[in-house]
Biopython code that builds the backbone (N, CA, C, O; Angstrom):
import numpy as np
from Bio.PDB.StructureBuilder import StructureBuilder

atoms = [
    (1, "PHE", "N", (37.687, 52.854, 2.409)),
    (1, "PHE", "CA", (38.312, 52.631, 3.693)),
    (1, "PHE", "C", (39.836, 52.696, 3.588)),
    (1, "PHE", "O", (40.493, 53.203, 4.498)),
    (2, "VAL", "N", (40.396, 52.203, 2.516)),
    (2, "VAL", "CA", (41.857, 52.210, 2.375)),
    (2, "VAL", "C", (42.382, 53.625, 2.297)),
    (2, "VAL", "O", (43.451, 53.912, 2.835)),
    (3, "THR", "N", (41.660, 54.520, 1.641)),
    (3, "THR", "CA", (42.138, 55.901, 1.537)),
    (3, "THR", "C", (42.092, 56.608, 2.878)),
    (3, "THR", "O", (42.801, 57.596, 3.074)),
    (4, "LEU", "N", (41.269, 56.123, 3.813)),
    (4, "LEU", "CA", (41.199, 56.713, 5.136)),
    (4, "LEU", "C", (42.233, 56.132, 6.092)),
    (4, "LEU", "O", (42.501, 56.712, 7.145)),
    (5, "SER", "N", (42.815, 54.993, 5.734)),
    (5, "SER", "CA", (43.811, 54.345, 6.581)),
    (5, "SER", "C", (45.132, 55.088, 6.494)),
    (5, "SER", "O", (45.427, 55.719, 5.479)),
    (6, "PRO", "N", (45.934, 55.017, 7.559)),
    (6, "PRO", "CA", (47.263, 55.628, 7.487)),
    (6, "PRO", "C", (48.088, 54.975, 6.379)),
    (6, "PRO", "O", (47.989, 53.771, 6.144)),
    (7, "THR", "N", (48.892, 55.778, 5.710)),
    (7, "THR", "CA", (49.751, 55.249, 4.655)),
    (7, "THR", "C", (50.869, 54.428, 5.275)),
    (7, "THR", "O", (51.440, 54.804, 6.299)),
    (8, "GLY", "N", (51.171, 53.307, 4.646)),
    (8, "GLY", "CA", (52.264, 52.468, 5.107)),
    (8, "GLY", "C", (53.591, 53.166, 4.882)),
    (8, "GLY", "O", (53.643, 54.279, 4.358)),
    (9, "GLU", "N", (54.644, 52.510, 5.278)),
    (9, "GLU", "CA", (55.967, 53.118, 5.144)),
    (9, "GLU", "C", (56.306, 53.366, 3.680)),
    (9, "GLU", "O", (55.875, 52.628, 2.794)),
    (10, "ARG", "N", (57.072, 54.402, 3.446)),
    (10, "ARG", "CA", (57.538, 54.681, 2.090)),
    (10, "ARG", "C", (58.791, 53.848, 1.864)),
    (10, "ARG", "O", (59.724, 53.875, 2.666)),
    (11, "ARG", "N", (58.797, 53.109, 0.763)),
    (11, "ARG", "CA", (59.942, 52.243, 0.471)),
    (11, "ARG", "C", (60.792, 52.879, -0.622)),
    (11, "ARG", "O", (60.277, 53.169, -1.702)),
    (12, "PRO", "N", (62.063, 53.099, -0.373)),
    (12, "PRO", "CA", (62.914, 53.745, -1.371)),
    (12, "PRO", "C", (63.327, 52.806, -2.503)),
    (12, "PRO", "O", (63.813, 53.265, -3.536)),
    (13, "THR", "N", (63.141, 51.513, -2.321)),
    (13, "THR", "CA", (63.555, 50.552, -3.341)),
    (13, "THR", "C", (62.416, 50.302, -4.324)),
    (13, "THR", "O", (61.299, 50.780, -4.125)),
    (14, "LEU", "N", (62.697, 49.568, -5.359)),
    (14, "LEU", "CA", (61.694, 49.245, -6.368)),
    (14, "LEU", "C", (60.577, 48.406, -5.774)),
    (14, "LEU", "O", (60.801, 47.613, -4.859)),
    (15, "VAL", "N", (59.370, 48.585, -6.303)),
    (15, "VAL", "CA", (58.195, 47.853, -5.852)),
    (15, "VAL", "C", (57.975, 46.671, -6.782)),
    (15, "VAL", "O", (58.097, 46.800, -8.000)),
    (16, "ASP", "N", (57.652, 45.530, -6.213)),
    (16, "ASP", "CA", (57.370, 44.345, -7.014)),
    (16, "ASP", "C", (56.020, 44.471, -7.706)),
    (16, "ASP", "O", (55.183, 45.284, -7.315)),
    (17, "THR", "N", (55.823, 43.667, -8.724)),
    (17, "THR", "CA", (54.547, 43.581, -9.411)),
    (17, "THR", "C", (53.626, 42.680, -8.602)),
    (17, "THR", "O", (54.080, 41.714, -7.988)),
    (18, "CYS", "N", (52.344, 42.990, -8.600)),
    (18, "CYS", "CA", (51.345, 42.197, -7.882)),
    (18, "CYS", "C", (51.400, 40.743, -8.349)),
    (18, "CYS", "O", (51.415, 40.472, -9.549)),
    (19, "ILE", "N", (51.430, 39.808, -7.393)),
    (19, "ILE", "CA", (51.477, 38.395, -7.776)),
    (19, "ILE", "C", (50.094, 37.860, -8.150)),
    (19, "ILE", "O", (49.976, 36.737, -8.639)),
    (20, "GLY", "N", (49.047, 38.661, -7.922)),
    (20, "GLY", "CA", (47.702, 38.247, -8.301)),
    (20, "GLY", "C", (47.437, 38.479, -9.779)),
    (20, "GLY", "O", (47.054, 37.554, -10.496)),
    (21, "CYS", "N", (47.640, 39.710, -10.240)),
    (21, "CYS", "CA", (47.337, 40.053, -11.632)),
    (21, "CYS", "C", (48.587, 40.156, -12.509)),
    (21, "CYS", "O", (48.511, 40.010, -13.729)),
    (22, "GLY", "N", (49.730, 40.406, -11.883)),
    (22, "GLY", "CA", (50.963, 40.551, -12.653)),
    (22, "GLY", "C", (51.036, 41.844, -13.444)),
    (22, "GLY", "O", (51.922, 42.003, -14.284)),
    (23, "LEU", "N", (50.122, 42.771, -13.192)),
    (23, "LEU", "CA", (50.080, 44.010, -13.964)),
    (23, "LEU", "C", (50.467, 45.236, -13.153)),
    (23, "LEU", "O", (51.344, 45.999, -13.559)),
    (24, "GLY", "N", (49.826, 45.428, -12.022)),
    (24, "GLY", "CA", (50.053, 46.616, -11.218)),
    (24, "GLY", "C", (51.121, 46.409, -10.167)),
    (24, "GLY", "O", (51.584, 45.290, -9.944)),
    (25, "PRO", "N", (51.508, 47.501, -9.521)),
    (25, "PRO", "CA", (52.488, 47.390, -8.439)),
    (25, "PRO", "C", (51.847, 46.814, -7.181)),
    (25, "PRO", "O", (50.652, 46.998, -6.946)),
    (26, "SER", "N", (52.634, 46.125, -6.386)),
    (26, "SER", "CA", (52.150, 45.641, -5.087)),
    (26, "SER", "C", (52.135, 46.849, -4.164)),
    (26, "SER", "O", (53.167, 47.248, -3.623)),
    (27, "ASP", "N", (50.949, 47.426, -3.991)),
    (27, "ASP", "CA", (50.860, 48.730, -3.340)),
    (27, "ASP", "C", (50.063, 48.748, -2.045)),
    (27, "ASP", "O", (49.705, 49.824, -1.566)),
    (28, "VAL", "N", (49.774, 47.588, -1.465)),
    (28, "VAL", "CA", (49.094, 47.543, -0.169)),
    (28, "VAL", "C", (49.796, 46.581, 0.773)),
    (28, "VAL", "O", (50.413, 45.602, 0.353)),
    (29, "LYS", "N", (49.687, 46.886, 2.050)),
    (29, "LYS", "CA", (50.256, 46.048, 3.095)),
    (29, "LYS", "C", (49.204, 45.892, 4.177)),
    (29, "LYS", "O", (48.437, 46.815, 4.450)),
    (30, "LEU", "N", (49.172, 44.713, 4.795)),
    (30, "LEU", "CA", (48.255, 44.478, 5.903)),
    (30, "LEU", "C", (48.950, 44.855, 7.197)),
    (30, "LEU", "O", (49.965, 44.263, 7.564)),
    (31, "GLN", "N", (48.397, 45.846, 7.886)),
    (31, "GLN", "CA", (48.921, 46.321, 9.163)),
    (31, "GLN", "C", (47.749, 46.391, 10.126)),
    (31, "GLN", "O", (46.789, 47.120, 9.875)),
    (32, "LYS", "N", (47.807, 45.650, 11.222)),
    (32, "LYS", "CA", (46.690, 45.651, 12.168)),
    (32, "LYS", "C", (46.471, 47.056, 12.697)),
    (32, "LYS", "O", (47.327, 47.616, 13.381)),
    (33, "GLN", "N", (45.311, 47.621, 12.374)),
    (33, "GLN", "CA", (44.954, 48.966, 12.791)),
    (33, "GLN", "C", (43.579, 48.994, 13.441)),
    (33, "GLN", "O", (43.117, 50.051, 13.871)),
    (34, "CYS", "N", (42.929, 47.850, 13.514)),
    (34, "CYS", "CA", (41.557, 47.797, 14.015)),
    (34, "CYS", "C", (41.514, 47.252, 15.437)),
    (34, "CYS", "O", (42.529, 46.842, 16.001)),
    (35, "GLN", "N", (40.317, 47.259, 15.991)),
    (35, "GLN", "CA", (40.075, 46.686, 17.315)),
    (35, "GLN", "C", (39.204, 45.435, 17.199)),
    (35, "GLN", "O", (38.591, 45.014, 18.179)),
    (36, "VAL", "N", (39.147, 44.845, 16.014)),
    (36, "VAL", "CA", (38.301, 43.686, 15.749)),
    (36, "VAL", "C", (38.930, 42.433, 16.354)),
    (36, "VAL", "O", (40.100, 42.136, 16.116)),
    (37, "ASP", "N", (38.141, 41.706, 17.138)),
    (37, "ASP", "CA", (38.622, 40.440, 17.682)),
    (37, "ASP", "C", (38.855, 39.468, 16.534)),
    (37, "ASP", "O", (38.034, 39.362, 15.623)),
    (38, "GLY", "N", (39.947, 38.780, 16.583)),
    (38, "GLY", "CA", (40.256, 37.791, 15.558)),
    (38, "GLY", "C", (41.234, 38.278, 14.509)),
    (38, "GLY", "O", (41.895, 37.459, 13.872)),
    (39, "CYS", "N", (41.350, 39.587, 14.306)),
    (39, "CYS", "CA", (42.333, 40.086, 13.347)),
    (39, "CYS", "C", (43.720, 39.953, 13.958)),
    (39, "CYS", "O", (43.908, 40.177, 15.154)),
    (40, "GLY", "N", (44.679, 39.589, 13.134)),
    (40, "GLY", "CA", (46.034, 39.375, 13.631)),
    (40, "GLY", "C", (47.050, 40.242, 12.927)),
    (40, "GLY", "O", (46.705, 41.070, 12.084)),
    (41, "ASN", "N", (48.285, 40.048, 13.275)),
    (41, "ASN", "CA", (49.377, 40.778, 12.641)),
    (41, "ASN", "C", (49.892, 39.988, 11.454)),
    (41, "ASN", "O", (50.117, 38.782, 11.549)),
    (42, "CYS", "N", (50.077, 40.666, 10.347)),
    (42, "CYS", "CA", (50.630, 40.071, 9.136)),
    (42, "CYS", "C", (52.012, 40.686, 8.929)),
    (42, "CYS", "O", (52.156, 41.908, 8.894)),
    (43, "PHE", "N", (53.011, 39.843, 8.794)),
    (43, "PHE", "CA", (54.376, 40.327, 8.617)),
    (43, "PHE", "C", (54.887, 40.107, 7.195)),
    (43, "PHE", "O", (56.086, 40.207, 6.932)),
    (44, "CYS", "N", (53.961, 39.805, 6.281)),
    (44, "CYS", "CA", (54.337, 39.578, 4.880)),
    (44, "CYS", "C", (54.740, 40.894, 4.218)),
    (44, "CYS", "O", (54.222, 41.957, 4.561)),
    (45, "ARG", "N", (55.645, 40.812, 3.292)),
    (45, "ARG", "CA", (55.990, 41.995, 2.510)),
    (45, "ARG", "C", (54.834, 42.278, 1.545)),
    (45, "ARG", "O", (54.065, 41.367, 1.238)),
    (46, "PRO", "N", (54.693, 43.494, 1.068)),
    (46, "PRO", "CA", (53.626, 43.796, 0.110)),
    (46, "PRO", "C", (53.817, 42.991, -1.179)),
    (46, "PRO", "O", (54.863, 43.075, -1.822)),
    (47, "MET", "N", (52.798, 42.214, -1.549)),
    (47, "MET", "CA", (52.866, 41.409, -2.772)),
    (47, "MET", "C", (51.621, 41.562, -3.637)),
    (47, "MET", "O", (51.555, 40.983, -4.721)),
    (48, "TRP", "N", (50.625, 42.335, -3.178)),
    (48, "TRP", "CA", (49.336, 42.418, -3.851)),
    (48, "TRP", "C", (48.981, 43.863, -4.159)),
    (48, "TRP", "O", (49.371, 44.772, -3.427)),
    (49, "CYS", "N", (48.241, 44.076, -5.243)),
    (49, "CYS", "CA", (47.693, 45.405, -5.513)),
    (49, "CYS", "C", (46.340, 45.514, -4.814)),
    (49, "CYS", "O", (45.762, 44.506, -4.407)),
    (50, "LEU", "N", (45.851, 46.715, -4.679)),
    (50, "LEU", "CA", (44.592, 46.949, -3.977)),
    (50, "LEU", "C", (43.429, 46.194, -4.621)),
    (50, "LEU", "O", (42.592, 45.631, -3.916)),
    (51, "VAL", "N", (43.370, 46.177, -5.948)),
    (51, "VAL", "CA", (42.273, 45.506, -6.646)),
    (51, "VAL", "C", (42.287, 43.999, -6.359)),
    (51, "VAL", "O", (41.244, 43.425, -6.047)),
    (52, "CYS", "N", (43.425, 43.368, -6.460)),
    (52, "CYS", "CA", (43.500, 41.918, -6.224)),
    (52, "CYS", "C", (43.214, 41.560, -4.768)),
    (52, "CYS", "O", (42.525, 40.576, -4.497)),
    (53, "LEU", "N", (43.734, 42.345, -3.835)),
    (53, "LEU", "CA", (43.464, 42.071, -2.428)),
    (53, "LEU", "C", (41.978, 42.285, -2.125)),
    (53, "LEU", "O", (41.396, 41.551, -1.327)),
    (54, "GLY", "N", (41.364, 43.289, -2.760)),
    (54, "GLY", "CA", (39.932, 43.514, -2.607)),
    (54, "GLY", "C", (39.113, 42.357, -3.139)),
    (54, "GLY", "O", (38.124, 41.955, -2.526)),
    (55, "ARG", "N", (39.518, 41.822, -4.273)),
    (55, "ARG", "CA", (38.821, 40.652, -4.838)),
    (55, "ARG", "C", (38.988, 39.440, -3.929)),
    (55, "ARG", "O", (38.038, 38.688, -3.711)),
    (56, "TRP", "N", (40.195, 39.250, -3.399)),
    (56, "TRP", "CA", (40.451, 38.147, -2.476)),
    (56, "TRP", "C", (39.538, 38.261, -1.260)),
    (56, "TRP", "O", (38.910, 37.286, -0.846)),
    (57, "PHE", "N", (39.474, 39.462, -0.696)),
    (57, "PHE", "CA", (38.644, 39.708, 0.484)),
    (57, "PHE", "C", (37.172, 39.418, 0.174)),
    (57, "PHE", "O", (36.511, 38.700, 0.925)),
    (58, "ALA", "N", (36.663, 39.965, -0.915)),
    (58, "ALA", "CA", (35.255, 39.797, -1.277)),
    (58, "ALA", "C", (34.906, 38.331, -1.537)),
    (58, "ALA", "O", (33.811, 37.886, -1.193)),
    (59, "ALA", "N", (35.814, 37.590, -2.132)),
    (59, "ALA", "CA", (35.554, 36.181, -2.436)),
    (59, "ALA", "C", (35.447, 35.329, -1.176)),
    (59, "ALA", "O", (34.896, 34.229, -1.218)),
    (60, "ARG", "N", (35.965, 35.823, -0.060)),
    (60, "ARG", "CA", (35.924, 35.064, 1.189)),
    (60, "ARG", "C", (34.810, 35.505, 2.135)),
    (60, "ARG", "O", (34.760, 35.084, 3.291)),
    (61, "GLN", "N", (33.919, 36.355, 1.631)),
    (61, "GLN", "CA", (32.771, 36.798, 2.418)),
    (61, "GLN", "C", (31.545, 35.964, 2.046)),
    (61, "GLN", "O", (31.527, 35.306, 1.006)),
    (62, "ASP", "N", (30.530, 35.996, 2.892)),
    (62, "ASP", "CA", (29.280, 35.281, 2.640)),
    (62, "ASP", "C", (28.605, 35.921, 1.432)),
    (62, "ASP", "O", (28.146, 37.061, 1.507)),
    (63, "GLN", "N", (28.542, 35.192, 0.320)),
    (63, "GLN", "CA", (28.025, 35.733, -0.928)),
    (63, "GLN", "C", (26.535, 36.071, -0.859)),
    (63, "GLN", "O", (26.036, 36.818, -1.701)),
    (64, "SER", "N", (25.832, 35.542, 0.113)),
    (64, "SER", "CA", (24.392, 35.817, 0.218)),
    (64, "SER", "C", (24.095, 37.097, 1.010)),
    (64, "SER", "O", (22.949, 37.543, 1.058)),
    (65, "THR", "N", (25.130, 37.690, 1.635)),
    (65, "THR", "CA", (24.911, 38.921, 2.413)),
    (65, "THR", "C", (25.982, 39.975, 2.089)),
    (65, "THR", "O", (26.782, 40.323, 2.957)),
    (66, "PRO", "N", (26.003, 40.481, 0.858)),
    (66, "PRO", "CA", (27.029, 41.463, 0.490)),
    (66, "PRO", "C", (26.929, 42.778, 1.265)),
    (66, "PRO", "O", (27.902, 43.530, 1.327)),
    (67, "GLN", "N", (25.777, 43.061, 1.850)),
    (67, "GLN", "CA", (25.612, 44.304, 2.591)),
    (67, "GLN", "C", (26.452, 44.343, 3.869)),
    (67, "GLN", "O", (26.609, 45.416, 4.451)),
    (68, "VAL", "N", (26.991, 43.227, 4.320)),
    (68, "VAL", "CA", (27.807, 43.207, 5.539)),
    (68, "VAL", "C", (29.261, 42.808, 5.279)),
    (68, "VAL", "O", (30.002, 42.529, 6.221)),
    (69, "TRP", "N", (29.668, 42.780, 4.023)),
    (69, "TRP", "CA", (31.036, 42.379, 3.698)),
    (69, "TRP", "C", (32.080, 43.250, 4.377)),
    (69, "TRP", "O", (33.108, 42.736, 4.817)),
    (70, "LEU", "N", (31.847, 44.544, 4.475)),
    (70, "LEU", "CA", (32.846, 45.441, 5.062)),
    (70, "LEU", "C", (33.047, 45.199, 6.543)),
    (70, "LEU", "O", (34.007, 45.704, 7.125)),
    (71, "GLN", "N", (32.164, 44.441, 7.164)),
    (71, "GLN", "CA", (32.311, 44.085, 8.574)),
    (71, "GLN", "C", (33.030, 42.751, 8.739)),
    (71, "GLN", "O", (33.300, 42.334, 9.866)),
    (72, "GLY", "N", (33.341, 42.085, 7.651)),
    (72, "GLY", "CA", (33.940, 40.752, 7.704)),
    (72, "GLY", "C", (35.445, 40.757, 7.831)),
    (72, "GLY", "O", (36.087, 41.807, 7.868)),
    (73, "THR", "N", (35.989, 39.562, 7.895)),
    (73, "THR", "CA", (37.436, 39.359, 7.906)),
    (73, "THR", "C", (37.785, 38.319, 6.853)),
    (73, "THR", "O", (36.919, 37.592, 6.367)),
    (74, "ALA", "N", (39.045, 38.262, 6.514)),
    (74, "ALA", "CA", (39.547, 37.278, 5.556)),
    (74, "ALA", "C", (40.982, 36.938, 5.948)),
    (74, "ALA", "O", (41.626, 37.713, 6.655)),
    (75, "PRO", "N", (41.490, 35.797, 5.502)),
    (75, "PRO", "CA", (42.888, 35.469, 5.781)),
    (75, "PRO", "C", (43.822, 36.144, 4.776)),
    (75, "PRO", "O", (43.471, 36.318, 3.609)),
    (76, "CYS", "N", (44.993, 36.515, 5.233)),
    (76, "CYS", "CA", (46.025, 37.007, 4.316)),
    (76, "CYS", "C", (46.256, 35.916, 3.267)),
    (76, "CYS", "O", (46.349, 34.739, 3.617)),
    (77, "PRO", "N", (46.350, 36.288, 1.989)),
    (77, "PRO", "CA", (46.559, 35.266, 0.960)),
    (77, "PRO", "C", (47.876, 34.497, 1.117)),
    (77, "PRO", "O", (48.029, 33.413, 0.555)),
    (78, "THR", "N", (48.806, 35.039, 1.862)),
    (78, "THR", "CA", (50.115, 34.406, 2.000)),
    (78, "THR", "C", (50.283, 33.677, 3.330)),
    (78, "THR", "O", (50.585, 32.484, 3.349)),
    (79, "CYS", "N", (50.087, 34.394, 4.452)),
    (79, "CYS", "CA", (50.366, 33.788, 5.763)),
    (79, "CYS", "C", (49.106, 33.355, 6.515)),
    (79, "CYS", "O", (49.194, 32.696, 7.550)),
    (80, "ARG", "N", (47.957, 33.721, 6.001)),
    (80, "ARG", "CA", (46.651, 33.355, 6.588)),
    (80, "ARG", "C", (46.286, 34.104, 7.864)),
    (80, "ARG", "O", (45.330, 33.714, 8.533)),
    (81, "ALA", "N", (47.005, 35.163, 8.231)),
    (81, "ALA", "CA", (46.603, 35.996, 9.373)),
    (81, "ALA", "C", (45.295, 36.687, 9.007)),
    (81, "ALA", "O", (45.160, 37.202, 7.897)),
    (82, "LYS", "N", (44.353, 36.706, 9.905)),
    (82, "LYS", "CA", (43.055, 37.338, 9.640)),
    (82, "LYS", "C", (43.209, 38.854, 9.574)),
    (82, "LYS", "O", (43.977, 39.442, 10.336)),
    (83, "PHE", "N", (42.464, 39.491, 8.644)),
    (83, "PHE", "CA", (42.459, 40.938, 8.532)),
    (83, "PHE", "C", (41.065, 41.429, 8.162)),
    (83, "PHE", "O", (40.243, 40.668, 7.651)),
    (84, "CYS", "N", (40.807, 42.704, 8.424)),
    (84, "CYS", "CA", (39.568, 43.342, 7.987)),
    (84, "CYS", "C", (39.952, 44.534, 7.114)),
    (84, "CYS", "O", (41.136, 44.835, 6.964)),
    (85, "VAL", "N", (38.961, 45.213, 6.538)),
    (85, "VAL", "CA", (39.270, 46.312, 5.618)),
    (85, "VAL", "C", (40.024, 47.447, 6.295)),
    (85, "VAL", "O", (40.754, 48.179, 5.627)),
    (86, "LEU", "N", (39.865, 47.611, 7.597)),
    (86, "LEU", "CA", (40.586, 48.668, 8.306)),
    (86, "LEU", "C", (42.081, 48.393, 8.405)),
    (86, "LEU", "O", (42.859, 49.304, 8.687)),
    (87, "ASP", "N", (42.491, 47.147, 8.177)),
    (87, "ASP", "CA", (43.894, 46.767, 8.291)),
    (87, "ASP", "C", (44.666, 46.902, 6.976)),
    (87, "ASP", "O", (45.864, 46.625, 6.940)),
    (88, "VAL", "N", (44.006, 47.318, 5.907)),
    (88, "VAL", "CA", (44.657, 47.449, 4.604)),
    (88, "VAL", "C", (45.241, 48.851, 4.491)),
    (88, "VAL", "O", (44.510, 49.840, 4.516)),
    (89, "ALA", "N", (46.563, 48.929, 4.366)),
    (89, "ALA", "CA", (47.254, 50.217, 4.269)),
    (89, "ALA", "C", (47.886, 50.358, 2.890)),
    (89, "ALA", "O", (48.546, 49.439, 2.404)),
    (90, "HIS", "N", (47.682, 51.503, 2.271)),
    (90, "HIS", "CA", (48.287, 51.783, 0.966)),
    (90, "HIS", "C", (49.752, 52.113, 1.162)),
    (90, "HIS", "O", (50.098, 52.877, 2.063)),
    (91, "ILE", "N", (50.606, 51.560, 0.347)),
    (91, "ILE", "CA", (52.050, 51.817, 0.414)),
    (91, "ILE", "C", (52.382, 53.003, -0.492)),
    (91, "ILE", "O", (51.983, 53.038, -1.656)),
    (92, "ASP", "N", (53.096, 53.943, 0.042)),
    (92, "ASP", "CA", (53.530, 55.107, -0.716)),
    (92, "ASP", "C", (54.910, 54.815, -1.279)),
    (92, "ASP", "O", (55.910, 54.905, -0.568)),
    (93, "SER", "N", (54.960, 54.463, -2.561)),
    (93, "SER", "CA", (56.245, 54.148, -3.183)),
    (93, "SER", "C", (56.223, 54.595, -4.640)),
    (93, "SER", "O", (55.332, 54.196, -5.390)),
    (94, "PRO", "N", (57.170, 55.402, -5.048)),
    (94, "PRO", "CA", (57.138, 55.969, -6.386)),
    (94, "PRO", "C", (57.678, 55.069, -7.503)),
    (94, "PRO", "O", (57.427, 55.339, -8.678)),
    (95, "LEU", "N", (58.399, 54.031, -7.168)),
    (95, "LEU", "CA", (59.053, 53.237, -8.194)),
    (95, "LEU", "C", (58.408, 51.859, -8.334)),
    (95, "LEU", "O", (57.992, 51.261, -7.341)),
    (96, "HIS", "N", (58.325, 51.360, -9.563)),
    (96, "HIS", "CA", (57.725, 50.061, -9.844)),
    (96, "HIS", "C", (58.689, 49.265, -10.716)),
    (96, "HIS", "O", (59.221, 49.783, -11.698)),
    (97, "SER", "N", (58.909, 48.013, -10.355)),
    (97, "SER", "CA", (59.896, 47.185, -11.058)),
    (97, "SER", "C", (59.266, 46.370, -12.176)),
    (97, "SER", "O", (59.875, 45.409, -12.645)),
    (98, "GLY", "N", (58.060, 46.726, -12.616)),
    (98, "GLY", "CA", (57.387, 45.986, -13.682)),
    (98, "GLY", "C", (58.088, 46.177, -15.012)),
    (98, "GLY", "O", (59.135, 46.821, -15.075)),
    (99, "SER", "N", (57.526, 45.630, -16.070)),
    (99, "SER", "CA", (58.152, 45.655, -17.387)),
    (99, "SER", "C", (57.852, 46.946, -18.162)),
    (99, "SER", "O", (58.003, 46.973, -19.383)),
    (100, "ASP", "N", (57.433, 48.008, -17.477)),
    (100, "ASP", "CA", (57.126, 49.272, -18.127)),
    (100, "ASP", "C", (58.374, 50.013, -18.572)),
    (100, "ASP", "O", (58.268, 50.973, -19.334)),
    (101, "ASP", "N", (59.538, 49.606, -18.130)),
    (101, "ASP", "CA", (60.788, 50.329, -18.400)),
    (101, "ASP", "C", (61.235, 50.193, -19.840)),
    (101, "ASP", "O", (62.268, 50.744, -20.220)),
]
sb = StructureBuilder()
sb.init_structure("model")
sb.init_model(0)
sb.init_chain("A")
sb.init_seg("    ")
for serial, (resi, resn, name, xyz) in enumerate(atoms, 1):
    if name == "N":
        sb.init_residue(resn, " ", resi, " ")
    sb.init_atom(name, np.array(xyz, "f"), 0.0, 1.0, " ", f" {name:<3s}", serial, name[0])
structure = sb.get_structure()
């Protein structure tokens, strides 16, 4: 679903490291793109990588019904605005400020 979503803005500055794993770049942003009732606007800067945000989302779904997880919502890990998988936008940014330098 994320690959089908519109790409977020391209940022010319360095990208922070994901605060979840501390390894990858923070490469996703929550942007309301769906028509789901209950989803809100998140104004947080990108702080999470796709893998960590995916794990966060999955952990907040009903564990007994994984077949409907993609229809669910979860709170933003930072501001608690509700989002669904359609609201996850990949950030197009070529630079990463991690310790790879």
